[in-house]
C-alpha positions in Angstrom: 116.6 126.6 141.3 116.8 128.1 137.8 116.7 126.7 134.3 120.0 126.0 132.7 119.4 128.7 130.1 119.5 131.3 132.9 122.8 130.2 134.3 125.5 132.9 133.7 128.4 131.9 131.5 131.3 130.6 133.6 129.2 129.7 136.7 129.0 126.1 137.9 125.7 124.5 138.9 124.4 121.1 139.9 121.5 119.6 137.9 118.6 119.2 140.3 115.8 118.1 138.0 115.1 117.4 134.3 111.5 118.2 133.5 110.2 116.1 130.7 109.2 112.6 129.7 111.2 109.4 129.9 112.5 109.7 126.3 113.5 113.3 126.8 115.5 112.5 130.0 117.0 109.4 128.3 118.3 111.5 125.4 119.9 114.0 127.7 121.5 111.2 129.7 123.0 109.9 126.5 124.5 113.3 126.0 126.0 113.2 129.5 123.4 115.3 131.3 122.4 113.6 134.6 120.6 114.7 137.7 123.1 115.5 140.5 126.0 116.2 138.1 127.8 119.5 137.9 127.5 121.6 134.7 129.0 124.9 133.5 127.8 127.1 130.7 130.9 128.0 128.6 129.1 130.4 126.2 126.2 130.8 123.8 125.6 131.1 120.1 124.9 134.4 118.4 121.4 135.7 118.3 120.1 133.7 121.3 121.5 130.5 119.9 122.4 127.2 121.6 124.4 127.0 124.8 127.8 125.4 124.9 127.8 123.4 128.1 130.5 121.5 129.9 129.2 118.3 131.6 130.8 116.1 134.2 133.9 114.4 132.9 134.9 117.5 130.9 132.7 116.7 127.9 131.2 119.7 125.9 127.8 119.6 124.3 125.6 122.2 122.5 122.1 122.4 124.0 119.3 124.3 122.4 117.6 126.9 124.7 114.3 125.1 124.5 115.9 122.0 126.0 117.9 124.0 128.5 114.7 125.5 129.9 113.7 122.0 131.1 117.0 121.4 132.9 116.7 122.9 136.4 120.0 123.7 138.2 121.2 125.0 141.5 124.1 127.4 141.4 127.1 126.1 143.4 128.8 128.8 145.5 132.4 129.5 144.6 134.4 129.3 147.8 137.1 131.6 146.4 134.6 134.4 146.2 133.5 134.3 149.9 134.6 137.1 152.0 135.5 139.3 149.1 134.1 142.8 148.7 132.4 144.0 145.5 
């Protein structure tokens, strides 16, 4: 389990936990960030700026790194990579 801000761009993960109070979790849910849903980091802003994240349903949101540190994810293995040699 890693924070969302540590997820490499292009990798897909599942949201395992949102660490924060009820209001914090509710605000993220309104943006489409829910426990159990897949997410993918599409890129990040210059100079350690916000992350552009694709949430379930194909929506895209910008998430500040401070918020992303509280969203814990589990990287989903890509089956197309299995068995390949580096």
